[in-house]
Wavefront OBJ file of the C-alpha trace (Angstrom):
o trace
v -59.904 -40.143 -11.970
v -58.403 -41.881 -14.808
v -54.515 -41.746 -15.576
v -54.965 -39.066 -18.076
v -56.782 -36.624 -15.311
v -54.211 -38.056 -12.558
v -51.154 -37.313 -14.794
v -53.156 -33.392 -15.665
v -53.297 -32.514 -11.759
v -49.941 -33.902 -11.420
v -48.207 -31.433 -14.051
v -50.207 -28.593 -12.766
v -49.246 -29.062 -9.486
v -45.487 -29.655 -10.599
v -45.928 -26.393 -12.579
v -47.339 -24.521 -9.195
v -44.123 -26.150 -7.551
v -41.879 -25.004 -9.980
v -43.516 -21.330 -10.270
v -43.163 -20.972 -6.239
v -39.499 -22.554 -6.626
v -38.647 -20.039 -9.352
v -40.341 -17.258 -6.929
v -38.790 -18.171 -4.277
v -35.170 -18.019 -5.906
v -36.018 -14.344 -7.162
v -37.461 -13.434 -3.841
v -33.915 -14.754 -2.316
v -31.895 -12.862 -5.448
v -34.057 -9.334 -4.441
v -32.813 -10.036 -0.759
v -29.490 -10.162 -1.500
v -29.679 -7.459 -3.430
v -31.179 -5.588 -0.871
v -28.782 -6.363 1.831
v -25.620 -5.014 -0.615
v -27.630 -2.039 -0.991
v -27.931 -1.560 2.470
v -24.350 -2.004 3.287
v -23.459 0.122 0.337
v -25.394 2.953 1.795
v -24.057 2.297 5.323
v -20.443 2.435 3.613
v -21.641 5.461 1.599
v -22.922 6.940 5.069
v -19.246 6.347 6.746
v -17.253 7.935 3.819
v -19.382 10.935 3.665
v -18.862 11.594 7.758
v -15.147 11.041 6.997
v -15.043 13.260 4.210
v -17.233 16.196 6.075
v -14.930 15.757 9.159
v -11.841 16.351 6.887
v -13.666 19.019 4.854
v -14.577 20.705 8.647
v -10.973 20.286 9.803
v -9.601 21.858 6.403
v -12.300 24.898 6.808
v -11.305 25.799 10.085
v -7.473 25.255 9.666
v -7.929 27.938 6.495
v -10.037 30.119 8.818
v -7.228 29.904 11.487
v -4.838 31.060 8.615
v -6.827 33.826 7.523
v -7.411 35.230 11.117
v -3.820 35.210 11.488
v -3.157 36.950 8.383
v -6.129 39.484 8.788
v -3.802 40.055 12.230
v -0.593 40.728 10.766
v -2.231 42.607 8.104
v -3.208 44.702 10.608
v -0.495 45.295 12.491
v 1.754 46.049 9.387
v -1.023 48.590 8.289
v -0.294 50.036 11.953
v 2.845 50.384 11.680
v 3.209 51.562 8.352
v 0.838 54.278 9.540
v 3.006 55.044 12.684
v 5.879 55.206 10.278
v 4.064 57.936 8.413
v 2.911 59.725 11.222
v 6.268 59.751 12.925
v 8.002 60.816 9.463
v 5.536 63.710 9.782
v 6.358 64.924 13.294
v 10.222 64.604 12.198
v 9.621 66.924 9.288
v 7.985 69.191 11.061
v 10.923 69.230 13.830
v 13.255 68.827 11.571
v 12.095 72.259 10.435
v 12.575 74.109 13.263
l 1 2 3 4 5 6 7 8 9 10 11 12 13 14 15 16 17 18 19 20 21 22 23 24 25 26 27 28 29 30 31 32 33 34 35 36 37 38 39 40 41 42 43 44 45 46 47 48 49 50 51 52 53 54 55 56 57 58 59 60 61 62 63 64 65 66 67 68 69 70 71 72 73 74 75 76 77 78 79 80 81 82 83 84 85 86 87 88 89 90 91 92 93 94 95 96
């Protein structure tokens, strides 16, 4: 081989080595980005779980409040109905 051929082969090898180095750097960057994305996903899962739990707790408290309000409304309705019936009975006995 002549010096020009050796230099040509060396240049081609150097280019291939540099291409491999650049590819390895890109792959490392992709790996780092994939790890960040996975970490973000895990964080998002945890955040959503906390928010779902908070929302569920709030809904349960609201349901308890609605049930208590409904019970008090029925109690008040019954008291009003009882008062009306007693009033009608009282009017009937007062006439006699």
